[in-house]
N, C-alpha and C positions, 0 to 999 in steps of 0.2 A: 417557532422555528419549524420549517418543513424537514422533518427527520428523514423522510423517504428520499428527498433530494440529496441530502448529505450522505446517506448510506449508499446511494447509487454511485456517487463519486468515489467514496472511500473503497468500495468493493472493486471498482475499476482499477484503482491504484494497487490494491492488494493482489489482483490477479493479472497485472500487466506482464505479458510474456509467459504466462503459466504454461500454455500449450499453443503451438503455432501451426499454421497451414503447412502441410496437408493433414494435420491433426492426427497423425498415426504414430504409434509408439516406435515403429521401426525407422521413422525419419530421423536422420542424424540430429537435427535441431531439437528434437524432442527426447533424445536419450538422456540429456542432462539439463537440469533447470538452470536458467540464467537470469532470473528476475532481478529487477533493480532493488536497491536497498538491502543487500545481503550483509548481515553482520556475522563474521566468522569467529571461532574461538580465539581468545587472546594469544594462545601459544602459537597457533598457525599464522596469525597476523604478524606477530613479532618475527617469526622465522622468515616471512616474506618481506620484512622491512616495511610493513604497512600497518602500523599500529592503529591508524584511523579506521581500518577495515573491521575492527572489533566493536566499534561504538559509533553512536550518532548523537548529535546535540542540536537542539533548536532553542533559539532565544527570540522572544517577542515582547511587545509592550502591551500593558493592560492599564486602562484608566479605571480607578477604583478607590475605595476607602478601606479602612481597617477591617471591615466585615466581609469584604469580597472573597468568594470561594471559587476554586477551580476544580474541575474533574479531569483526570488524565486517563487516556486509554491508549496503551501501546499494543499494536497488532502486528502479527507476522505469520508466515506460513512455516509449518514444521514438516519437513520432507519425510516421505514414506517410501521405502524400497519394496517393490512388488515383483514377485516371480523370480526367476533365475535364468541364467544362460541367455539365449537369444530372446526369451520372453521377458527379460528384466526391464523394468521401467520405474520411473519415479512419479509418485503422486504427492499430495500434500493435504494437511488438515489445518484449519485456522486455529490460531492461539491468540489470546489477549490477556493483558495484565492491566487491571483497572484500579485506580486510586481516586477515591471520591471525597469531596468535602474538605479540600485543603484550603485553609485560610492563608492568604498571601502574607499577612503579618506574622503568622506563626512559623514560617519557613525562611524568614530573613536571616536569622542567626543559626538555625538548626535545620539543614536540609532534610527532606522526607525521603528515606530510602526504603525501597521495597524489593526484596529478593524473591526470585521465582524459580521453580523447577518443574519441568515437564518430563516425566520419567520415560525410560526406554520401554518398548513393548514388542512382543512377538505374538502373532496370531495367524491362523490359517482360515481363510474365508473362501468357500467354494473351491477348495483345492489349491488356492493361491496363497502363498506365504507372504505376509506383510510384516516388515521390520522397521522399527523406528528407534533411533538413538536418543539418549537423554540430551536435553538442553537446559542449561541454567544460566541465569543472568541477573541483572540489577537495573532498576529504574530509579533515578534520582530526580527530585523536583526541588528547586530553590528559587527564591525571589530576592530582589533588592530594590530599594527606592531609586527611582530615576528622575523624580521631580515631584511637584505638588500633585497629589492624587494620581501619581503615575508609578508603575512598577515594571521592572524587567523580570520576566519569568523565564527560567531556564529548565528544560527537561532533557535529561540524558539517559540513554539506554546502552548497555554493554552486554556482550556475550562472554560469560565466565566459564563456559563449559570445559571441563578437563579433556585433554586430548593426548592419548598415549602414543598414537601413531601419527607422525607429522607428514601426512600425505594428503593430496587434494581430495580423494574420495571420502576419507574419514572426516575431513573438515567440512565438506559439503553436506554430509548427512547430519552434522551438528550445527548447521548454519541457521540463523534466523533470517529467512528469506522474505523479501519485500517488506521490510520493517518500516513502519511509519507510526505517527502519533496523532491522536485526535484530542484537541483541547477545548473544553467548554468552560465558560465563565458565568458566574451568577453574581449579580450586583455590580457589574462592570462591563467594559467593552474592550475588544482587541483593537489595536491600531494596525492598519495595513502597512507592511514594510515596503510594498511596491509603490504606494502613493500616500505616504504619510503627510500630515499637515506640515506646512512650511516650518513652523516653530519646533517640530520634532524630527526634522530630517537628519540632523546630525546624530541625535540619539539613536534613531532607527538604523542608520548606517553602521553604528558601532555594534549592533547585535551580531553575535557570532554563531553562524549555523554551519554544521558539519554533516555532510551526507544527506541532509534534508533541507527543505525550504518551506516556511510557513505561509499559507495563503488562507484568506477568508473563504468559508464555504457556507452554503445555504442560499436563502433568497437575497437578492441584491440589497445592499445597505444594512443587512443584519450583521452584527459584529460580535455575536456571542460564541461563535465556533470557528476554530482555526485548524487546518489540516497541515501537519508537518510532513510533506511529501518528498519521497526520493526521486520523483519525476518533476521536471520543470512545468509548473502550472501558473496560471494567472489567478487573481482573486475571482471568486464565484464561478469556478469552472462548471460546465454542464456536459452531460452526455447527450448527443444528438437525439432529439425526440423521435426521429424516424427509425432509430436502431431498435430492432426487435429483441435483442439480447446480446450477450457477451460474445466477442470473437477473440478477446484477450490480446488485442493489439492497440486499442484506443486511438486509432488514427483515422477514423471516419472512412474506412475502406470496406464498409459493409457490403456494398453492391458487388465489388470485385470478388470478395471472398465468397459471397453467396453464389455467384455464377461459377466460380472455380469448384466449389463443393458439388454443385450440380453435375459437373463433368467427371467426377470420380468414377472409376469402374466399380462394379459390384464387389469385387475382391477388396478394393480399397475401402469401400464403405463397410464391409464386414469387419475389417481390421479396426476401423474407427469405432464401430459399435462395441467390439470386444475389449477395447482399451479403456481409457480414462472416462469416468462417468460424465465429466463436463464436456468432453469431446463428443460423447454420444448425444448429449442434449443439443449440441450445435447441429448435428446431422438431423436429428428428429425435427428440430425447429425449421431447418432449411427445407426439408422435404415436404413440410406441411404449410409452407409460406404461401399465402394467397397472392394471386397475380397483382391485385391492386396495391398490396403492401410492397411488392417488388418494384412497382413503378415509383413508389414514394422514395425509394433509395436512389433513384436516378439523378435527383437534384432537388434542391430546396432553396427557397427565397427566405433569407433571414431578416431582411428589412428593405424598405423602399425610401427613396428621397427624391425630391423634385429636381429636375434638370433645368438649368437656366437656359433662356432663349439665346439665339444668336445675336 
């Protein structure tokens, strides 16, 4: 399996919408994070009559035998409040919960549950205070037979973080942002839910997915890895090879965003450098972009086919 190809897609999903043009902390769109796949504390979700906002679930099909194992990795961003007053902004650090070596036959009658806690923290770095609230939750993995040498695999995640103040700012800082799951199988293969075999279409259609949708990732025709994504994707998604790096929008707008960044004033660039580290890397990469690479962003031919005669 081409792990670097998988990691590139997974990281694009993780940071979708993390910071947006003009990539300055003072821009209204960057004052509060809005990433897809946010799981909020159950108390806040219940107060908003959105119980589904505290959890996600993916169901998919696996061809296997009794010895088949799966590895599950749930990933999300844990928000971090930086500075105060007019200089306040939000950043994030990556979190992951990994469960390895689960035999599908072992979790048919007894689900595998893994609780996790990421504690609160306070620190001062370079004169800037960074504050992070506690997040705790649960990942549950279960299977059930769906046919001869066929299993239905269910992976659920929920945010059980206590919330004393029922308000949006408190809930946001305890949110599991951009939550998704990466599923790997050993000794078996995943079935595409988008294009299942004819004999499995009815079973595939009955899979219940909430907040995420599983797609195959990796090289074409490989069926060992599935990404449960909060963003609508197709099987075997790819990041455009012409892209020099992340812009956090995943919409193939690299040329437009590159040209817009080049038009920023020196004051705007200074604010971009002083803010989020990832925004700073965008600026540094854009300013050092070679002319020939900029030309590659202008257009690309993905494939050719013969045109019939008149």
